[in-house]
N, C-alpha and C positions, 0 to 999 in steps of 0.2 A: 492511526493518524491523530495528532493532537493540534488543536488550533486555539488561539487565545483572542486574537484581534477581531475575529468575525463576530464575537459577542457584542462588539461595540455598535453593530448595526449600521455602519457607515455605507454610503454609496460611493463607489469607486469607478475609476476609469482604468481599464486593463490594457497594457500594450498589445498592439496587433502583431502578427507575425512579421510585418515589415519593419517594426520598431526594433531598435537595438537596445538590448538589456544593459543597463548601467548599474543602478542601485535599486534596492527594495523600496517600493512606494511607501510613504509614511504610514498609510492606512494599514499596511501589512507587515510593518517592521516587527511586531510582536511574534509573528510566525517564526522568525529566525531565533527567538529566544530558546525554543525547544528544538525546532527542526534544523537549525544551523544556517549559516550564510548560504544563500542561493538554495535553501531547502535541501541541503545535502544530507541531513539526518544527524542525530546525536544519540548514540547508543547509551550514554550515561543516564539519560532521562527517558529511555525507551521510545524515542521519537524517530520514526523511520525517514529515510530519504523519500522526498516527494517528487523532485524533478525527474522527469523521464516517464512519469505515469501519464496515461492517456486521459484526456479531459473527461471522456464519458465515464471512466472508472473512478476518477476523483469525485465527480458529481454523484455517482451511484453510492459511494461509501459515505459521503456526507448525508445523503438521503437515508442511508441505512442507520446511521447514528441518530438522525432526527426521528425516524420511525420506531427506533428501539430494537431493531434487529442486531445492532452492534452496541456494545456498551451497557447492556442490561444485566449480564451475568454477574453474580456476586463475586466471582473470582477474576473478573476482567477489570483490574484496577485502572490500567491506562485507558481502557475503553470508557470507563465511567467518568474519567476526566474529560474525555473528548465529547461525550454525548451532550452535555449542557451547552457546549459551544455551538453545536449544530442545531439544537432544538430551538434556539431563539431567532434563527435566521429565516427570512422569507425565501421562497423558491428563487426569486431573482438574485438574492444575495448568495445563495448556494451556487448558482451558476457563475456569478462574478468570482467567487472564491476558486472554483475549478478552473476558470479561465486564467486567473492570475498564476496558479501553480504551473499550468502548461505554457505560460509565456516565458518561463525562465529557461536558459540554456541547459541542455541535458549533459550530465556527466555520469559515467559509470562509477558505482560505488567500489571502494577497495575491497578485496577479498579478505575476510577475517575468519571464515569457517574452513577448516582443513580436514576433509574426509577423503574417501577413496572415489575419485571421479569416474574411474573405470567401472566400478560396481554401481555407482550412481547413474551411469548412462543406461544400464539395464533397467534400473528402478524407474527412471524417468519416462519410460515408454508409456506408462499409464497417464502421466502428466501431459505428455505430448498430444494426446487426443484432443485436449481443449486448448492448452497453452501454446501448441505448435512445436515443431521439431527444433526450432532455435529459441524457444521460450519467448517468442515475439508477441504472444497474446492474440486474442481473437474476440472482437467485440460481439459478434453474433452469438458466441458461446459464453459471453460475460466473463471471459478469462483474461486477466490483465497480463501485461508484459512482466516477465520475471527476470529476464536477462538485464543486468546492469543495476538491479535493485539491491538494497541492503541485505546481505546474506544472513546476518544474525536475525534480522526481522523475519525473513522467510522461515527460518527455523522456529522462531517463537510462534508464528501464525500456524504453521503445520501442527505444532504441539497443542495449540488452542483448539484447532479443529478436532484433533484426536481425542481430547478430553471433553469436548462439547461446549467449551467456552465460546467458541464460534460455530455457527452452522446448526444450532439446535433451536433457535427461536422460531416460533410458529410463523409461517408465511415466508420464511427465508429459503425459498426453493433453491436458489443458486448456492447458498451456503450449505444446505443439506447435501447437495451434490458434491461439493468440495470436501465436505467432511467424510463422505463415503470413500472418496479417492485417497484422502490422507490416511485413512485407516488401513489402506493396503500396505503402508510402510510399517513394518513389524516392530521396530524398536528405534531408539535414539540414534543408533549407528546408521540405520537406513535413512533417517531424516537428514543427518549430517552428510551422508554420501550423495544423496540426490541434490542437495544444495551445493555441494562441492562441484558437482557436474554442471549445474546451472551457471556457476561462476566461469566455466570455460566457454560459455555461450555469450559473453559480453557483446552487446550490440550498440550500447550507448557510446557516444563520442563526446 
């Protein structure tokens, strides 16, 4: 995830669930430069879709960037762009950022990865242990929802786990667990197939 506006250190008011979403608040407009309108993502700048992610997960990843668990590997170029955006924020501002992301209406991302979903269903059995049978996620297991997210981003993150760009930082216990799971996928075809199957589990509206 990449953020720009949070480095400004502003205090914001975030819409509640009862509020109707209309336009991006001025304080967060720069988020859309990379992540797109309504934070739907932008593959051309490697910025994933954010809407639809659970607030606890958004906050945990901002904290991971701030702590250095993400964005510290020399080959994680986009992570290194994101890290300084989180480092300058207070805990309160991190929480405000996470709340803003989850205040936006959820839309499923379009499918762009085309593999073999039938083969992918078998491969997904390992993923389902944490992420759930419908890829709905599980906070207790620190597993985010996968269904409805940017499929190209899922591919890139699985590859990052496999190569140690993610999940190898000291203290990142959840990342290390995810890396072990990603290594079960033997090759690029397996990664593509499992993501193609996740595309069939779209739950976002």
